[in-house]
C-alpha positions in Angstrom: -55.2 17.0 155.5 -55.6 15.4 158.4 -52.7 14.6 161.4 -52.1 11.0 160.2 -51.3 12.1 156.6 -47.7 13.8 158.3 -46.9 10.5 160.0 -43.2 9.6 158.9 -42.7 12.8 157.1 -39.3 15.5 158.0 -40.1 18.1 160.3 -38.1 20.7 160.2 -38.8 23.2 163.4 -38.2 26.5 164.5 -36.1 26.7 166.9 -36.7 30.0 168.0 -40.1 30.0 167.8 -40.4 27.1 170.1 -38.1 29.0 172.5 -40.6 31.8 172.7 -43.4 29.9 172.4 -41.8 27.7 175.6 -41.1 30.4 177.8 -44.3 32.2 178.2 -46.1 28.9 178.4 -44.3 27.7 181.4 -44.0 30.2 184.8 -40.4 30.6 186.2 -38.8 27.9 186.7 -34.8 27.5 188.0 -32.8 24.9 188.9 -30.6 24.5 192.0 -32.3 27.6 193.0 -30.2 29.5 190.2 -30.5 28.3 186.6 -33.7 29.1 184.5 -35.0 26.1 182.5 -39.0 27.0 182.3 -38.1 27.5 178.3 -36.8 24.1 178.6 -38.6 22.1 180.2 -41.6 23.7 178.0 -39.1 23.3 174.9 -38.6 19.5 175.5 -42.8 19.5 176.5 -43.3 20.4 172.9 -41.2 18.2 171.2 -42.2 15.1 173.1 -45.7 16.1 171.5 -44.7 16.3 168.6 -43.3 13.1 168.5 -45.9 11.3 169.9 -48.7 13.0 167.5 -46.5 12.8 164.3 -44.2 10.0 164.9 -41.2 11.9 162.5 -39.4 10.0 160.3 -37.1 13.0 159.8 -35.9 16.1 162.3 -34.0 19.3 162.0 -33.8 21.6 164.8 -33.2 25.5 162.8 -31.7 28.2 165.1 -31.5 31.9 163.9 -28.0 33.5 163.6 -27.1 36.5 165.6 -24.9 39.6 164.0 -25.9 41.0 160.8 -27.5 39.4 157.9 -28.8 40.0 154.6 -31.6 41.5 154.8 -30.0 43.6 157.8 -27.7 45.2 155.7 -30.2 45.6 152.7 -32.5 47.4 155.1 -30.8 48.3 158.4 -34.3 49.0 160.2 -35.5 45.5 159.8 -36.6 44.0 162.4 -35.3 47.0 164.6 -38.9 47.4 166.1 -38.8 44.2 168.0 -38.8 44.3 171.5 -36.0 42.5 173.3 -36.4 39.2 174.7 -36.3 38.6 178.8 -32.7 38.5 179.7 -33.3 34.7 181.4 -34.9 33.5 178.1 -31.4 34.0 176.2 -29.5 32.0 178.5 -31.8 28.6 178.3 -31.0 28.1 174.6 -27.6 26.3 175.3 -29.4 23.8 177.8 -32.2 23.2 175.0 -29.4 22.3 172.6 -28.0 20.0 175.2 -31.4 18.4 175.1 -31.4 18.2 171.2 -27.9 16.3 171.6 -29.5 13.9 174.3 -32.1 12.7 172.0 -30.1 12.9 168.9 -31.9 15.6 167.3 -30.1 17.6 164.5 -29.6 20.8 164.6 -28.5 23.6 162.0 -27.4 27.3 162.3 -25.1 29.0 159.9 -23.5 32.8 160.9 -25.4 35.3 159.1 -28.4 33.6 157.7 -32.0 33.2 159.4 -33.5 30.6 160.3 -36.8 31.5 158.0 -34.0 31.2 155.0 -32.5 27.9 156.4 -35.8 26.3 156.7 -37.0 27.5 153.2 -33.5 25.9 151.8 -33.8 22.4 153.8 -37.7 22.0 152.5 -36.6 23.3 148.6 -33.6 20.9 148.8 -35.4 17.5 150.0 -38.1 16.3 148.3 -39.7 12.9 148.9 -41.5 10.7 147.3 -44.8 8.8 148.4 -46.5 9.8 151.3 -43.2 11.6 153.6 -44.0 15.2 153.4 -41.4 18.1 154.7 -43.3 19.5 157.4 -42.2 23.2 158.7 -43.2 23.8 162.3 -43.5 27.1 162.5 -46.2 29.9 162.9 -43.7 32.2 160.6 -46.5 33.6 157.9 -42.9 34.2 156.2 -42.9 30.7 155.9 -46.2 30.3 153.6 -43.2 30.9 150.5 -42.0 27.6 151.1 -45.6 25.9 150.3 -45.9 22.9 147.8 -47.4 20.0 146.9 -44.6 18.1 149.1 -44.5 20.4 151.6 -46.9 22.0 154.1 -46.8 24.1 157.5 -47.7 22.7 160.8 -48.4 25.5 163.5 -48.5 24.0 166.5 -49.3 26.7 168.9 -52.9 26.5 166.7 -52.5 23.3 166.1 -53.2 23.7 162.5 -51.8 22.2 159.3 -51.3 25.1 156.4 -51.0 23.1 152.9 -51.0 25.3 149.6 -54.5 24.6 148.8 -56.2 25.9 152.3 -53.6 29.0 151.9 -55.0 29.6 148.4 -58.7 29.4 149.6 -57.9 31.8 152.5 -55.9 34.6 151.1 -58.0 34.5 147.7 -54.9 34.8 145.6 -52.2 32.2 144.4 -49.4 31.3 146.3 -46.8 32.7 144.3 -48.3 36.1 144.7 -47.4 36.2 148.6 -44.4 38.6 148.5 -46.2 40.4 145.8 -49.3 40.7 148.8 -46.7 41.6 151.6 -44.7 44.2 149.2 -47.9 46.6 149.8 -48.6 45.3 153.1 -45.6 45.1 154.9 -45.0 43.2 158.0 -45.2 45.1 161.5 -43.4 42.2 163.5 -40.1 42.4 160.9 -40.3 46.5 160.6 -40.9 45.7 156.8 -42.8 49.2 155.4 -45.0 47.9 152.7 -46.8 50.8 151.0 -48.0 53.2 153.8 -52.1 53.4 153.6 -52.6 50.2 151.9 -54.1 47.2 154.2 -54.6 44.3 153.8 -58.2 44.4 151.8 -56.6 46.8 149.2 -53.6 44.6 148.9 -55.8 41.6 148.1 -57.6 43.5 145.4 -54.7 45.0 143.9 -52.6 41.7 144.2 -55.8 40.0 142.5 -56.2 42.5 140.1 -52.3 42.4 139.0 -49.7 39.5 138.6 -46.9 41.2 139.9 -45.3 44.3 141.5 -43.8 45.6 138.5 -47.1 44.9 136.6 -48.8 47.2 139.0 -46.3 50.1 137.8 -46.5 49.0 134.6 -50.0 49.5 134.4 -50.3 52.1 137.3 -53.4 54.3 135.4 -55.9 51.3 135.5 -55.9 51.6 139.2 -59.1 53.6 139.2 -58.9 55.2 142.9 -56.7 58.3 142.5 -56.0 58.0 146.5 -54.6 55.0 145.9 -52.5 55.6 142.9 -51.0 58.1 144.8 -49.9 56.0 147.6 -48.7 53.7 144.7 -46.6 56.0 143.4 -45.4 57.6 146.4 -44.5 53.9 148.1 -42.9 52.5 145.2 -39.4 52.4 146.3 -40.3 50.7 149.7 -42.9 48.4 147.8 -39.8 47.2 145.9 -37.7 47.0 149.3 -40.4 45.3 150.9 -40.5 42.4 148.5 -36.7 42.3 148.6 -37.3 41.8 152.3 -40.3 39.6 152.1 -38.6 37.1 149.8 -37.0 33.6 151.4 -33.4 32.9 149.9 -31.6 29.6 149.3 -28.4 28.8 150.3 -25.9 26.5 150.0 -25.8 24.2 153.7 -24.1 21.3 155.1 -27.2 19.1 156.2 -28.1 15.6 154.5 -31.1 13.4 154.9 -29.2 11.1 156.6 -28.2 13.5 159.6 -31.8 14.0 159.8 -33.2 10.5 160.8 -34.6 10.3 163.8 -35.7 7.1 165.7 -38.6 7.2 168.2 -36.8 5.1 170.5 -34.2 8.6 171.1 -36.6 9.8 173.8 -35.0 7.5 176.3 -32.0 8.7 176.0 -32.9 12.2 177.6 -33.1 10.3 180.4 -29.6 11.8 182.3 -30.5 15.6 180.8 -33.9 15.1 182.7 -32.6 13.9 185.9 -29.8 16.5 185.8 -32.3 19.3 185.8 -34.9 17.2 187.5 -37.8 17.4 185.4 -39.6 14.2 187.0 -42.5 14.5 185.1 -40.7 14.3 181.8 -39.0 11.1 183.4 -42.2 9.7 183.4 -42.7 9.9 179.7 -40.2 7.7 179.4 -41.5 3.8 179.3 -40.2 2.2 182.4 -38.4 -0.6 180.5 -35.9 2.1 179.4 -35.5 3.7 182.4 -32.1 1.3 182.6 -28.5 1.7 183.4 -27.0 2.1 180.1 -23.8 0.6 181.2 -25.2 -2.9 179.6 -23.5 -3.3 176.3 -27.4 -3.7 174.8 -28.6 -0.8 175.8 -26.1 2.0 174.9 -28.1 4.9 173.6 -26.7 4.7 169.9 -29.2 3.5 167.0 -26.0 2.2 165.2 -22.8 2.0 167.3 -19.9 2.9 166.1 -17.9 -0.1 166.5 -20.5 -1.7 163.7 -19.9 1.5 161.3 -16.2 1.4 161.6 -13.2 -1.4 161.9 -12.3 -0.7 165.6 -9.6 -3.5 166.6 -8.0 -4.4 169.8 -4.4 -5.5 169.3 -3.2 -8.7 170.9 0.0 -9.7 169.8 3.0 -8.8 168.4 1.7 -9.5 164.6 -1.1 -7.0 165.0 1.2 -4.0 167.2 3.7 -4.7 163.6 0.6 -3.5 162.0 0.1 -0.4 163.8 3.4 0.4 163.4 3.9 0.0 159.8 0.6 2.0 159.0 2.2 4.5 161.2 4.9 4.5 159.5 3.1 4.7 156.0 1.2 7.5 157.0 3.6 9.6 159.3 0.7 10.9 160.9 -2.2 9.8 163.3 -5.1 10.9 166.1 -4.0 9.3 169.2 -5.8 8.9 172.8 -5.0 6.8 176.2 -6.8 5.5 178.5 -6.1 5.3 182.6 -6.7 4.7 186.1 -7.7 7.9 186.9 -8.2 11.8 185.9 -5.0 12.7 188.0 -2.5 12.4 185.8 0.6 12.1 188.3 -1.2 9.7 190.3 -2.8 7.2 187.6 -1.6 4.9 185.8 -1.9 4.0 181.8 -3.9 1.6 181.0 -4.0 1.6 177.0 -3.8 3.7 174.0 -5.8 3.9 171.3 -4.6 4.9 167.3 -6.0 6.1 164.5 -4.3 6.5 160.7 -7.4 6.7 158.7 -10.6 7.5 159.0 -12.9 4.3 158.9 -10.8 2.2 161.2 -8.8 2.2 164.6 -6.8 0.3 167.0 -6.9 -0.1 170.5 -3.9 -1.4 172.7 -4.4 -2.5 175.9 -1.8 -3.3 178.3 -3.1 -2.7 182.1 -6.8 -3.9 182.0 -7.5 -6.6 185.6 -9.2 -8.9 183.4 -8.2 -12.8 182.4 -8.1 -11.4 178.4 -4.7 -11.9 177.1 -3.3 -8.6 176.1 0.6 -7.5 175.5 2.6 -6.1 178.3 2.8 -2.7 178.9 7.0 -2.2 178.3 7.3 -3.9 175.5 4.1 -1.9 173.6 5.4 1.2 174.7 9.3 0.5 173.6 7.7 -0.5 170.3 5.9 2.6 170.3 8.3 5.0 171.7 10.2 5.6 168.5 7.1 7.1 166.9 5.4 8.8 169.7 8.8 10.7 170.5 9.8 11.5 166.7 8.8 15.1 166.1 8.2 14.5 162.4 5.3 12.5 162.8 2.5 14.1 163.3 -0.1 13.5 166.5 -3.4 14.8 166.8 -5.0 14.7 170.3 -8.0 15.9 172.0 -6.9 17.5 175.4 -3.4 16.7 174.5 -2.1 18.2 177.9 -3.4 15.2 179.6 -2.0 12.5 177.2 1.5 14.0 177.4 1.7 14.0 180.9 0.0 10.4 180.5 3.1 9.1 178.6 5.4 11.5 180.7 4.4 9.1 183.9 5.2 6.0 181.4 8.7 7.6 181.0 7.9 8.6 177.1 8.4 12.4 176.0 5.7 12.9 173.5 6.3 15.0 170.5 4.9 16.2 167.6 1.9 17.3 168.9 0.6 19.2 166.1 -3.4 19.4 166.6 -5.4 19.5 169.3 -9.3 19.1 168.6 -10.4 20.7 172.0 -8.8 24.0 171.3 -9.8 24.3 168.1 -13.5 23.5 169.0 -12.8 26.4 171.6 -11.2 28.9 168.5 -14.2 27.9 166.2 -17.3 28.1 169.0 -18.9 29.3 166.4 -19.5 26.4 164.4 -21.2 25.2 167.4 -23.8 28.3 167.8 -22.9 28.6 171.5 -20.6 31.5 173.4 -19.9 29.0 175.7 -20.0 25.5 173.6 -19.4 21.9 175.1 -16.3 20.7 173.6 -15.7 17.5 175.0 -14.9 14.6 172.6 -18.1 12.9 173.0 -20.5 16.2 172.4 -18.6 17.3 169.4 -19.2 13.9 167.8 -22.4 13.8 168.5 -22.8 17.7 167.0 -21.0 17.4 164.3 -21.1 14.1 162.6 -24.3 12.9 164.4 -22.0 10.1 165.9 -23.1 9.1 169.6 -19.7 7.8 171.4 -19.7 5.7 174.6 -19.7 7.6 177.2 -17.3 7.1 180.6 -20.2 5.8 182.8 -21.4 3.8 180.0 -18.4 1.3 180.6 -17.4 2.0 183.9 -19.8 3.9 186.3 -22.8 2.0 185.3 -21.4 -1.3 185.6 -20.1 -0.3 188.8 -16.4 -1.0 188.1 -13.5 0.5 190.4 -11.3 2.1 187.1 -11.2 1.5 183.4 -8.6 -0.9 184.0 -11.2 -3.1 185.0 -13.5 -2.9 181.7 -13.5 -6.1 179.6 -11.3 -5.6 177.0 -13.9 -5.5 174.0 -16.1 -3.3 175.0 -12.7 -0.7 176.2 -11.9 -1.5 172.3 -15.2 0.2 171.4 -14.8 3.3 174.0 -11.3 3.7 173.4 -10.5 3.0 169.8 -13.7 5.7 169.0 -12.0 8.1 171.2 -8.8 8.3 168.3 -11.0 7.7 165.2 -13.4 10.8 166.2 -10.2 12.8 166.7 -8.9 12.4 163.9 -12.7 12.9 161.9 -12.8 16.2 163.9 -9.1 17.1 162.7 -10.4 17.1 159.0 -13.0 18.9 160.1 -11.2 21.5 162.0 -8.2 21.9 160.2 -9.7 24.1 157.3 -12.0 26.0 159.0 -8.8 27.4 161.1 -7.4 28.5 158.5 -11.0 29.6 156.9 -11.3 31.8 159.9 -8.3 33.2 159.8 -6.7 31.8 163.2 -3.4 30.1 162.2 -1.3 32.1 163.7 -3.0 31.9 167.0 -3.6 28.0 167.0 -0.5 27.3 165.5 2.3 29.4 167.2 0.6 30.0 170.4 -2.4 27.6 171.3 -0.2 24.5 170.5 3.2 25.5 171.7 1.5 26.6 174.9 0.7 22.9 175.5 4.1 21.6 176.6 5.0 24.7 178.9 1.6 24.1 180.7 2.8 20.5 180.8 6.0 21.4 182.0 4.4 23.7 184.6 2.0 20.5 185.4 4.7 18.5 186.7 6.9 21.0 188.3 4.3 21.6 190.8 4.7 23.6 193.8 5.6 22.8 197.7 2.8 23.0 200.0 4.3 23.3 203.8 1.6 21.1 205.3 2.7 22.4 209.0 2.0 26.4 208.1 -1.4 25.4 206.9 -2.4 23.8 209.9 -0.8 26.4 211.7 -3.2 29.1 210.0 -6.5 26.5 209.9 -6.1 26.9 213.7 -5.8 30.0 214.3 -8.7 30.8 211.6 -10.9 28.0 213.5 -10.3 30.1 216.8 -11.4 33.2 215.3 -14.2 32.1 213.9 -15.2 30.4 217.7 -15.0 34.1 219.0 -16.7 36.0 216.4 -19.6 33.5 216.6 -19.9 34.1 220.2 -19.1 37.8 220.3 -22.4 37.9 217.6 -24.5 35.3 219.8 -23.7 37.4 223.1 -25.5 40.5 221.5 -28.8 38.2 220.5 -31.4 36.9 222.6 -31.5 33.2 223.4 -33.9 32.2 220.9 -30.4 32.9 218.3 -27.9 30.9 220.8 -27.7 28.4 218.1 -28.3 30.1 214.5 -26.2 29.0 211.8 -25.0 32.2 210.4 -24.5 30.5 206.9 -28.0 30.1 206.3 -29.4 32.5 204.3 -32.8 31.8 205.7 -32.1 32.2 209.5 -30.0 35.2 208.6 -33.3 36.8 206.9 -35.0 36.6 210.4 -32.1 37.8 212.2 -31.9 40.9 210.3 -35.2 41.9 209.4 -37.5 40.5 211.7 -35.7 40.5 214.7 -32.8 43.5 214.2 -35.8 45.5 212.3 -33.0 46.3 209.4 -34.3 47.3 206.0 -34.5 44.6 203.4 -33.1 46.3 200.6 -33.5 43.6 197.9 -35.2 40.0 196.7 -32.9 37.1 195.8 -33.0 36.0 192.5 -36.3 33.7 193.0 -37.8 36.5 194.4 -38.8 34.1 197.0 -37.5 35.9 200.5 -34.8 39.1 201.0 -31.3 38.2 200.0 -28.5 38.3 202.6 -25.7 38.3 200.1 -22.4 40.2 200.5 -23.8 43.7 198.9 -26.9 43.7 201.3 -24.6 43.2 204.2 -22.0 45.7 203.0 -25.0 48.3 202.9 -26.4 47.1 206.1 -22.8 47.8 207.7 -23.3 51.3 207.4 -26.3 51.3 209.8 -25.5 48.4 212.2 -22.8 46.7 213.4 -23.7 43.3 213.4 -24.0 42.7 209.7 -20.2 43.9 209.6 -19.3 41.2 212.0 -21.3 38.8 209.8 -19.4 39.3 207.0 -16.1 39.0 208.9 -17.4 35.6 210.1 -18.3 34.3 206.1 -15.3 35.6 205.0 -13.1 33.5 207.3 -15.6 30.5 207.3 -15.2 30.7 203.3 -11.0 31.1 203.8 -10.8 27.7 205.5 -13.9 25.6 204.0 -12.1 26.6 200.4 -8.5 26.7 201.0 -7.3 25.7 204.4 -9.5 22.5 204.5 -9.2 21.3 200.8 -5.4 22.3 199.7 -3.7 19.3 201.7 -6.2 17.5 199.8 -4.6 17.8 196.9 -0.7 17.3 197.7 0.7 14.6 195.5 1.3 11.5 197.6 4.3 10.8 195.2 5.7 14.5 194.6 4.4 15.9 198.0 3.7 19.2 195.8 0.3 20.3 194.7 0.6 20.1 190.7 -2.7 22.3 189.6 -4.0 21.9 186.4 -4.4 24.8 183.9 -7.0 25.0 181.0 -7.0 26.8 177.4 -10.2 26.2 177.0 -12.5 27.2 179.9 -12.5 31.4 179.5 -13.9 33.0 176.7 -11.2 35.9 176.3 -8.6 33.4 176.4 -7.5 33.7 179.5 -5.6 30.4 181.2 -7.5 29.1 184.1 -6.2 27.1 187.1 -8.1 24.1 189.1 -7.9 21.7 191.0 -6.8 23.6 192.9 -7.3 26.8 191.2 -3.9 28.4 192.6 -5.2 31.6 190.8 -7.6 32.4 193.4 -5.5 32.1 196.8 -5.8 35.2 198.4 -3.6 37.4 199.0 -4.2 38.6 202.7 -6.2 36.1 204.2 -4.0 35.2 206.8 -0.6 34.7 204.8 -1.7 31.1 203.0 0.4 32.1 200.4 3.4 31.5 202.7 2.4 28.0 202.7 3.7 27.6 199.2 8.0 27.4 199.8 10.5 26.9 197.1 12.8 24.2 197.4 15.9 24.8 199.3 18.9 26.1 197.1 15.8 28.1 195.0 14.0 31.2 195.1 10.7 32.3 193.7 10.6 34.8 191.1 7.6 36.8 190.3 7.2 38.7 187.0 4.4 41.0 186.8 3.1 42.6 183.8 2.1 46.4 184.9 -0.7 47.7 183.8 -0.7 45.1 180.5 -4.4 46.0 179.8 -4.3 49.6 180.1 -1.3 49.7 177.6 -2.8 47.0 175.5 -6.0 49.8 175.6 -3.4 52.5 174.8 -1.9 51.1 171.5 -5.3 49.4 170.3 -7.3 53.1 170.2 -3.7 54.7 170.0 -5.3 57.5 172.0 -2.9 60.0 172.4 -2.9 60.8 176.2 -2.6 57.3 177.4 0.3 57.1 174.9 1.9 59.7 176.0 1.5 58.5 179.5 2.9 55.6 179.1 5.8 57.1 177.0 6.7 59.4 179.6 5.9 57.1 182.4 3.8 59.2 183.8 1.2 58.6 186.5 -1.9 57.0 184.5 -4.3 57.3 187.4 -3.4 60.4 188.6 -3.7 62.1 185.1 -6.8 60.6 185.2 -8.1 61.7 188.1 -6.9 65.6 187.5 -9.2 65.4 184.1 -12.1 64.4 187.0 -11.3 67.5 189.3 -10.2 69.6 187.0 -6.8 70.2 188.8 -3.2 70.1 188.6 -1.8 66.6 188.3 0.4 67.6 191.2 -2.6 68.4 193.6 -4.7 65.2 193.2 -4.7 63.5 196.5 -4.4 59.8 197.1 -8.3 59.6 197.5 -9.1 61.6 194.0 -6.3 59.3 192.4 -8.0 56.2 194.0 -11.3 57.4 191.9 -9.0 57.6 188.7 -7.9 54.2 189.3 -11.2 52.9 189.7 -12.5 54.7 186.5 -9.3 53.7 184.5 -9.5 50.1 185.2 -13.6 50.3 184.9 -13.4 51.1 181.4 -11.8 47.6 180.8 -15.2 45.8 182.5 -17.9 48.0 180.6 -18.2 50.7 183.3 -21.3 52.6 183.6 -22.9 55.2 185.8 -24.8 53.1 188.0 -21.9 50.8 188.7 -19.6 53.5 189.4 -22.1 55.4 191.6 -22.4 52.0 193.7 -18.6 51.7 193.7 -17.6 55.4 194.9 -20.8 55.0 197.1 -21.9 59.2 195.2 -24.9 60.2 193.1 -25.9 58.6 190.0 -25.4 62.0 188.2 -22.0 62.7 190.0 -20.8 59.0 188.2 -22.4 60.3 185.0 -20.3 63.4 184.7 -17.1 61.5 186.0 -17.8 59.0 182.6 -18.4 62.1 180.5 -15.5 63.6 181.7 -13.2 60.5 181.3 -14.6 60.0 177.4 -13.5 63.6 176.6 -10.4 63.7 178.4 -9.5 60.4 176.2 -11.1 61.4 172.8 -9.2 58.6 170.4 -10.4 55.6 173.5 -14.0 56.7 173.1 -13.8 56.6 169.5 -12.3 53.2 170.0 -14.8 51.4 171.6 -17.7 53.2 169.9 -16.3 51.4 166.4 -15.8 48.1 168.0 -19.1 48.2 169.1 -20.5 48.8 165.7 -18.3 46.4 164.0 -19.7 43.6 166.3 -22.9 44.9 165.5 -22.2 44.2 162.1 -20.5 41.0 162.1 -21.5 39.5 165.4 -18.1 39.5 166.8 -15.3 40.4 167.9 -11.5 39.7 167.6 -8.1 40.2 170.0 -5.1 41.5 167.9 -4.3 37.7 167.3 -7.5 37.1 165.6 -9.1 35.3 168.8 -12.6 35.2 168.1 -15.7 36.0 170.6 -19.5 36.2 169.2 -21.3 38.7 171.3 -25.1 37.3 170.5 -26.7 40.5 172.4 -24.8 43.0 170.5 -28.0 43.7 168.4 -30.7 43.2 171.2 -32.9 46.0 172.0 -33.7 45.3 175.6 -31.0 47.8 177.4 -30.1 45.2 180.0 -29.0 42.4 177.0 -27.2 45.4 175.2 -25.4 46.8 177.9 -23.8 43.3 178.8 -23.0 43.0 175.4 -21.0 45.8 175.2 -19.1 44.9 178.2 -18.2 42.0 176.6 -17.5 42.9 173.3 -14.5 45.9 174.9 -13.2 43.9 177.9 -12.4 40.6 175.1 -10.4 42.7 172.7 -8.6 44.0 175.6 -8.3 41.2 178.2 -7.8 38.7 175.4 -5.2 40.7 173.8 -3.4 41.1 177.1 -3.5 36.8 177.5 -2.3 36.2 174.3 1.0 38.6 175.4 1.5 36.8 178.4 0.8 33.6 176.5 3.4 34.4 174.0 5.6 36.0 176.5 5.9 32.2 178.2 6.5 30.4 174.7 9.7 33.2 174.2 11.1 32.9 177.8 10.8 29.1 177.4 13.3 29.1 175.0 15.2 31.6 176.5 15.8 29.7 179.7 16.1 26.4 177.8 19.1 28.2 175.2 20.6 29.8 178.3 20.5 26.4 179.9 19.6 28.3 183.3 18.4 26.3 186.2 14.7 28.0 186.1 11.5 26.7 185.7 8.0 28.3 185.4 5.6 26.9 188.1 2.7 29.4 188.0 0.3 31.6 185.7 -1.5 34.4 187.7 -3.5 36.0 184.9 -0.6 38.7 184.1 2.2 37.5 186.4 4.6 34.4 185.8 6.3 33.0 188.9 9.3 31.0 188.4 11.5 28.6 190.5 14.9 29.4 190.2 18.4 28.3 191.7 19.8 31.0 193.7 22.8 30.9 191.5 21.4 32.0 188.5 18.4 34.2 190.4 19.9 37.7 189.0 20.9 36.4 185.3 17.5 34.9 185.0 15.6 38.0 186.7 17.3 40.1 183.8 16.3 37.3 181.2 12.9 37.2 182.3 12.3 41.2 181.9 14.3 41.5 178.4 12.2 39.0 177.4 8.9 39.4 178.3 8.9 43.5 177.8 9.9 42.5 174.0 7.0 40.1 173.3 5.4 42.9 171.1 6.7 46.0 168.8 4.9 48.4 170.0 4.9 52.4 170.2 3.8 51.3 174.0 6.3 49.9 176.3 5.4 47.2 178.0 6.8 47.2 181.5 7.6 44.1 183.6 8.4 44.2 187.7 10.4 41.3 189.4 10.3 39.9 192.9 12.2 37.5 194.8 11.4 35.4 198.0 11.7 32.3 199.7 7.8 31.9 199.8 5.0 33.1 197.2 3.7 35.6 200.3 7.7 37.2 199.6 6.9 38.0 196.2 3.3 39.0 196.7 2.9 42.8 195.8 
């Protein structure tokens, strides 16, 4: 068989094999000086070579699963001898998956199933007539079991095609005997033992003489060599085990021929990906005619546009709008999406909305487009739909519901009945996306799950050089917007049963979905920022920066009179050449010596200039990150800052804040928090969970020492210190207590002797002694941590108490660095994730209690373990008591939760 015989065939690609080969074939290459992309670049080149040479009609990229699998359960030592992959290889897989998505290359992954088995299953499932072959693109010899008259192997690294005939010629026996052969010889790469003492030559002789392994042992006396006979007898158990390990399995998979169809012109769709990662040589592989703005309707990247596949309709008259209302009345449920003039909701205008009640059709109702086309009036549309939008008994499914709820709020509608958010569901169901940090935008999910690329915002707005969505032609807007609602409905149908299957109904329906409305209220409320205070602080910081810079310059040669202290290159020269200070470590690229904070901190012990530079950098960051940017976030209509909270940005389930990030406002930093003020008749009320993660740890581990400490309100840090220093608790000094505190909290983040020695500036040996003493002091805690790791190794993931799941890909890795990081992730996820869920549940319960009592109070911020409310002075005492009562009774545990409260006129006054 020659190359041209395989054209227009089905190419099933071993993703891991390609990934490893790409990594080792391309030297170190990084994106933006930090993200490794050498394997990504090599992978793209290999796919391009495959496409050019074979012009595949179908393509499928198959990935290995992490965690346990059938062979590992059968033989725990399976693949145990494999060397762990380099850490910078492991993190490139997600980027490669992004590339595959960009060219519409279908990907297959199933938890607990190895790629070999998936490839074998696919090859057996799809049998083609005529000249179309199934081509297994791999260098894995196990895959020879799949060979048939319509299935071949392409080893791209040896540029060799293996057919069933060529295999049998090379091996000298029938393909059906391959598992028999490997039962005897074993496979060192997978740690399959085989029969000790029997090599390939002897194994081949036995396989030719006998029909099967059973045949060998039933006719063992026919083996003439006494040595071989004894080896076979003593190795019988391993022989059968090895055969079982080697044989490929077939599984039920969700993959069809249509999903895997590949069009050669899709390669041009990767141009944005290549630009993003600066792969200039790969950009040159795209035909010049294809290197266009994808804004024109004729060059959108879909092979089959969704508008041609489904019925997308623009609603432009009252009769059509009535049709939509009738559909809603009939189904009592629909997917919903809004289009607007911008992404800052409280300063944007709604342009239109889309509704889909059944898969196959979707409506777009435009009312704010600045085009000459006829459209309904916004007021008429919203008034007509308002009864349905505000009816809690009519179910709504949205993607990123918080945005749309706020958009309706701006338009005077209280959207109710939101029962499903497909973005939150995708975040919880990350295992379906074969990634710890999956891309959960609607467009990405549509492409990933349905192989249905959608128009992007850039396609319809930016690349047509339009100001915003209101200037988009209604026909193109309908194609874009109707697809949003339609694909959201399809995702709802997909994710809804998966939530149940994963046992996540409680966390999804009773925690995350109710939290949406609370976050909406927080974002609507906003917080006052006193511009005068910020400007005054900015002026003082600027003066100190200038003074500090001059003080540093005065101590240097004239040649450094204009040095840029924020330039790593100039600092490197100053510190290591001019001042002759010792270079401590190299940068990640290993092209120069590092001048990061850690290095400056070490150098400060031997010279005063690095300490001054640290202070300069600290002030400069304060100025650029906070003082100069905060004013830009003040909403011109409300004169407040309205941060955006995300439920899907942190893998542990913590909420994150952005635009601006108010969770990172410095506590000290020239008292920046004093600029955040309550309204005249109100006060801020802080409610802070005391040591919530340690209390969670106590409950989950049921450690006797921890339980006793929290039950009797003892000082847990002093208790730990007493164990470390073999002293009575009463004699512990503040310095010793601080060490105990660092170790207590260090446990939550995967404490290691190396990390502790650096943090406390002690020897590695002493740090190791501290950890050993800690583990002997907290016996049940240590046992619990070990059980979490073992459970993660078995399942491939960990769960919080509320059943949030996080996969830990490196938990079974042999590479020590990857394994240790994975252990830290596993422990931290369970503890921090559970703590985050308690806070969320507290927010939900508190919101209900405030509304029930009709108090003049509202939540305005959440900073991990702390809630901040703005309360009318007349209600402050009652609300303070209510807050404490509600938040301390969120869970019924044998560990008490403790809330400390504080009031003040500004944020600084309530800061601990």
